[in-house]
C-alpha positions in Angstrom: -120.5 -8.9 -44.9 -119.1 -7.1 -41.8 -121.3 -6.7 -38.8 -119.6 -3.4 -38.0 -121.2 -0.2 -39.1 -119.6 1.4 -42.2 -117.5 4.6 -41.6 -119.5 7.6 -42.9 -117.2 9.9 -44.8 -117.5 13.6 -45.7 -115.1 14.8 -48.4 -113.9 18.4 -48.4 -112.5 19.4 -51.8 -114.0 17.6 -54.8 -111.2 18.1 -57.3 -109.2 15.5 -59.2 -108.0 13.4 -56.3 -111.4 13.2 -54.7 -112.4 10.8 -57.5 -109.3 8.7 -56.7 -110.4 8.5 -53.1 -113.9 7.6 -54.2 -112.5 4.7 -56.2 -110.6 3.5 -53.2 -113.6 3.6 -50.9 -115.7 1.7 -53.4 -113.0 -0.9 -53.8 -113.1 -1.6 -50.1 -116.9 -1.8 -50.2 -120.0 -0.1 -48.9 -119.8 -2.3 -45.7 -116.6 -0.4 -44.7 -117.1 3.1 -46.1 -120.0 5.2 -47.1 -119.6 8.7 -48.7 -122.4 10.8 -47.1 -121.4 14.4 -47.7 -119.1 16.6 -49.7 -117.9 20.2 -49.8 -116.5 22.6 -52.3 -116.5 26.3 -52.7 -117.5 25.7 -56.3 -121.2 24.5 -56.2 -120.8 23.1 -59.7 -117.9 20.9 -58.7 -119.6 19.8 -55.5 -122.8 18.8 -57.3 -120.9 16.9 -60.0 -119.0 14.9 -57.4 -122.2 14.4 -55.3 -123.9 12.9 -58.3 -121.0 10.5 -59.0 -120.8 9.5 -55.3 -124.6 9.3 -54.6 -124.6 12.1 -52.0 -128.0 13.7 -51.4 -128.4 17.4 -52.2 -129.0 18.2 -48.5 -125.4 17.0 -47.7 -123.6 19.2 -50.3 -121.8 22.1 -48.6 -119.8 25.1 -49.6 -118.4 25.8 -46.1 -116.0 23.1 -44.6 -117.2 23.8 -41.1 -120.8 22.9 -42.1 -119.6 19.5 -43.3 -117.5 19.0 -40.2 -120.6 19.8 -38.0 -122.8 17.3 -39.9 -123.8 14.7 -37.3 -123.9 12.0 -40.0 -120.1 12.5 -40.8 -117.7 10.3 -38.7 -114.6 10.8 -40.9 -113.5 14.0 -42.6 -111.5 13.4 -45.7 -109.8 16.6 -46.7 -108.3 17.2 -50.2 -107.4 20.9 -50.1 -104.3 22.9 -50.9 -102.0 22.1 -47.9 -101.9 25.6 -46.5 -105.4 24.9 -45.2 -104.5 21.7 -43.4 -103.9 23.1 -40.0 -107.2 24.9 -39.8 -109.2 21.9 -41.0 -107.4 19.5 -38.7 -108.0 21.7 -35.7 -111.7 22.1 -36.6 -112.2 18.4 -37.0 -110.4 17.6 -33.7 -112.6 20.2 -31.9 -115.7 18.5 -33.4 -114.5 15.1 -32.3 -114.3 13.8 -35.8 -111.6 11.6 -37.3 -109.7 13.2 -40.1 -107.4 12.2 -43.0 -105.9 14.9 -45.0 -103.6 15.3 -48.0 -99.8 15.4 -48.0 -97.5 17.1 -47.5 -98.6 17.6 -43.9 -98.5 21.4 -44.2 -97.0 24.3 -46.2 -94.3 25.1 -43.6 -92.6 23.5 -40.6 -94.4 25.6 -38.0 -97.9 24.4 -39.1 -96.6 20.8 -39.5 -95.3 20.8 -36.0 -98.7 22.2 -34.7 -100.6 19.5 -36.5 -98.4 16.7 -35.0 -98.8 18.1 -31.5 -102.5 18.5 -31.9 -102.8 14.9 -33.3 -100.9 13.5 -30.3 -103.5 15.1 -28.0 -106.6 14.4 -30.0 -109.4 12.1 -28.9 -109.9 11.1 -32.5 -107.6 9.7 -35.1 -105.6 12.1 -37.3 -103.9 10.8 -40.4 -102.0 12.0 -43.4 -103.1 10.5 -46.8 -99.7 9.3 -48.0 -100.5 6.4 -50.4 -96.8 5.6 -51.2 -96.5 4.3 -47.7 -98.8 1.4 -48.5 -97.1 -0.7 -51.2 -96.6 -4.2 -49.8 -93.3 -4.9 -51.4 -91.8 -1.6 -50.1 -93.1 -2.4 -46.6 -91.6 -5.9 -46.8 -88.2 -4.5 -47.9 -88.3 -2.0 -45.0 -88.9 -4.7 -42.4 -86.2 -6.9 -44.0 -83.6 -4.1 -43.8 -84.6 -2.7 -40.5 -84.4 -6.2 -39.0 -80.7 -6.2 -39.9 -80.9 -8.8 -42.6 -78.3 -7.0 -44.8 -76.4 -5.9 -41.7 -75.8 -2.3 -40.9 -76.6 0.2 -43.7 -73.4 1.7 -45.1 -74.6 3.5 -48.2 -77.6 4.1 -50.4 -78.6 5.6 -53.7 -82.1 6.7 -54.7 -83.2 8.0 -58.1 -86.8 9.2 -58.5 -87.6 10.3 -62.1 -91.0 11.6 -63.3 -91.6 12.6 -66.8 -92.8 16.1 -67.8 -96.4 15.9 -69.0 -97.6 19.2 -70.4 -101.1 17.8 -70.8 -101.4 16.6 -67.1 -104.5 17.7 -65.4 -102.4 18.4 -62.3 -100.5 21.2 -64.0 -103.7 23.2 -64.6 -104.4 23.6 -60.8 -103.6 27.2 -59.7 -102.3 26.1 -56.3 -99.6 24.0 -58.1 -98.6 26.7 -60.4 -98.2 29.2 -57.5 -97.4 26.8 -54.6 -97.4 28.0 -51.0 -95.6 24.8 -50.0 -91.8 25.0 -50.4 -90.4 23.7 -53.6 -93.8 23.0 -55.2 -93.6 19.6 -56.8 -90.4 18.8 -54.9 -92.2 18.8 -51.6 -95.6 17.7 -52.9 -94.1 14.8 -54.7 -90.9 14.4 -52.7 -92.8 13.3 -49.6 -94.0 10.3 -51.6 -90.4 9.3 -52.1 -89.7 9.8 -48.4 -92.6 7.5 -47.6 -90.8 4.9 -49.5 -87.4 5.6 -48.0 -88.1 6.2 -44.3 -89.3 2.6 -43.5 -86.3 1.1 -45.3 -83.5 3.5 -44.3 -84.7 5.1 -41.1 -84.7 8.8 -40.3 -82.5 11.4 -42.0 -80.2 13.6 -40.0 -78.9 16.2 -42.5 -78.8 17.0 -46.2 -76.8 19.1 -48.7 -78.5 19.8 -52.0 -78.6 21.6 -55.3 -81.8 22.3 -57.3 -82.8 23.8 -60.6 -86.1 24.7 -62.4 -86.6 23.6 -65.9 -90.3 24.4 -66.5 -91.9 27.7 -65.4 -95.3 26.1 -65.0 -94.1 24.0 -62.1 -93.9 27.2 -60.0 -90.6 26.4 -58.3 -87.6 24.2 -58.5 -88.4 20.9 -60.2 -85.1 19.0 -60.1 -83.0 18.3 -57.0 -79.9 16.3 -56.1 -78.8 15.9 -52.5 -76.3 14.1 -50.4 -77.7 12.8 -47.1 -76.7 11.5 -43.8 -79.0 9.2 -41.8 -79.4 9.1 -38.0 -77.9 5.6 -38.1 -74.7 7.0 -39.6 -75.1 5.8 -43.2 -74.6 8.2 -46.0 -76.1 8.3 -49.5 -77.6 10.4 -52.3 -81.2 11.2 -53.4 -82.2 12.6 -56.8 -85.5 13.9 -57.9 -86.7 15.3 -61.2 -90.1 16.1 -62.7 -88.7 16.9 -66.1 -87.6 13.6 -67.7 -88.5 12.9 -71.3 -90.9 10.0 -71.2 -89.4 8.2 -68.2 -91.1 7.6 -64.8 -89.1 5.3 -62.4 -87.9 5.0 -58.9 -84.7 3.0 -58.1 -83.1 2.4 -54.7 -80.0 0.5 -53.8 -79.2 -0.1 -50.1 -75.7 -1.5 -49.3 -75.2 -3.1 -45.9 -72.4 -5.0 -44.2 -74.0 -8.3 -45.0 -75.6 -7.7 -48.4 -77.4 -5.4 -50.8 -81.1 -4.8 -51.6 -82.2 -3.2 -54.9 -85.7 -2.0 -55.3 -87.2 -0.9 -58.7 -90.4 1.1 -58.4 -92.6 -0.8 -56.0 -92.8 -4.1 -57.6 -89.4 -5.6 -58.3 -86.6 -6.4 -55.8 -83.2 -7.9 -56.1 -81.1 -9.3 -53.2 -77.3 -9.8 -53.1 -75.6 -11.8 -50.4 -72.4 -10.9 -48.5 -70.4 -12.2 -51.5 -72.3 -10.1 -54.0 -74.1 -13.1 -55.4 -77.9 -13.1 -56.2 -80.0 -14.5 -53.3 -83.5 -15.8 -53.0 -85.8 -12.8 -52.6 -88.6 -14.9 -51.0 -86.9 -14.4 -47.6 -88.0 -10.7 -48.0 -91.6 -11.3 -48.8 -92.4 -14.6 -47.1 -94.5 -12.9 -44.3 -96.3 -10.5 -46.6 -99.3 -10.7 -48.9 -98.1 -8.8 -52.0 -101.7 -9.0 -53.4 -103.1 -7.1 -50.5 -104.7 -3.7 -50.9 -102.0 -1.1 -51.8 -101.7 2.6 -52.6 -104.8 4.6 -51.8 -106.8 1.4 -51.2 -104.1 0.3 -48.8 -104.1 3.5 -46.7 -107.9 3.4 -46.5 -107.9 -0.3 -45.5 -105.5 0.6 -42.7 -107.6 3.5 -41.6 -110.7 1.3 -41.4 -108.7 -1.2 -39.3 -107.6 1.6 -37.0 -111.1 3.0 -36.5 -113.0 -0.3 -36.3 -110.4 -2.8 -34.9 -108.1 -0.7 -32.8 -105.1 -1.2 -35.1 -102.2 1.2 -35.2 -101.8 3.8 -38.0 -99.2 2.4 -40.4 -98.1 5.9 -41.2 -98.4 8.5 -38.5 -98.4 12.4 -38.5 -94.9 12.1 -36.9 -93.8 10.1 -40.0 -95.4 12.6 -42.3 -93.6 15.5 -40.5 -90.3 13.8 -41.1 -91.0 13.2 -44.8 -91.7 16.9 -45.2 -88.9 18.1 -43.0 -86.3 16.3 -45.1 -87.4 18.1 -48.3 -87.6 21.4 -46.4 -84.0 20.9 -45.2 -82.8 20.1 -48.7 -84.4 23.2 -50.0 -82.9 25.3 -47.2 -79.5 23.8 -48.2 -80.1 24.9 -51.8 -80.6 28.5 -50.7 -77.8 28.6 -48.2 -75.3 26.4 -50.1 -74.6 24.6 -46.8 -75.5 21.5 -44.9 -79.0 21.7 -43.3 -80.2 19.7 -40.3 -83.6 18.0 -40.6 -86.1 19.6 -38.3 -87.7 17.6 -35.4 -91.1 17.9 -33.9 -89.9 18.1 -30.4 -87.4 21.0 -30.0 
């Protein structure tokens, strides 16, 4: 049992994913996190979540500011439609509260930039909840490639396929059916893919894309293919769809001057040497615990380490800005039918 006091969490937005966060907090243990308050404009939803989480009636709120002002809350965990992120982040910073909020970082580049700049100046920790940045094998592959183990990156191909599920609970949420964030699922889900790609490939410089919409309920384009150029000079392609028939899979191949790495989903890796022959993949994973907390549990474990042990955020607001900026640039390219530069925080 840790001698440190548990982090006391207040959750704003008690919809579908709040229960996923609750599961993660419980997995890490009551000695690390305690859920002490919640907020939802729907009293019924708030009460239902409070009963599941063991939150007293006195700490159930309908106004986010009331939860933020609760002196018992140390960490604000916000799961709202992303157009509200900037206001909640600014309120939490002003109240000297730590905050973690859902991706994408914002619903437009202007708000995203304001959030990053505010986070840089904040006395408290500001983090974006991007669970795809916390898969141990992906992190290991990223370090292996960025350390130059396959030489300089020449080319890459990435294919991210999600199946269309008409009975998905996510489809029923009104903010997804009429998204204020660009591209709807393409930015909401596409930032997940960027959280995989950025640690491995490095930053993107520019993109040229095409997109289509297959299902009206998605509220925007739901399939996109793009050519991309990285800041390190490599070029490649990225492909996203939310419309496949029964297939959900992510595949990445990175070709370097000294070898090739192939990653399937987040749990299988293949390594080829400079002659194209299979090589021992243990050199990639030897310094990593592949059984460590991953996904949402991984991001919360890192956040606890940041707040209690002074560790660094494994995924920063600056990173989340870049994830979003790549998708925004791709969607801009779709509209203009031209190459689009990826926006930067500092302009």
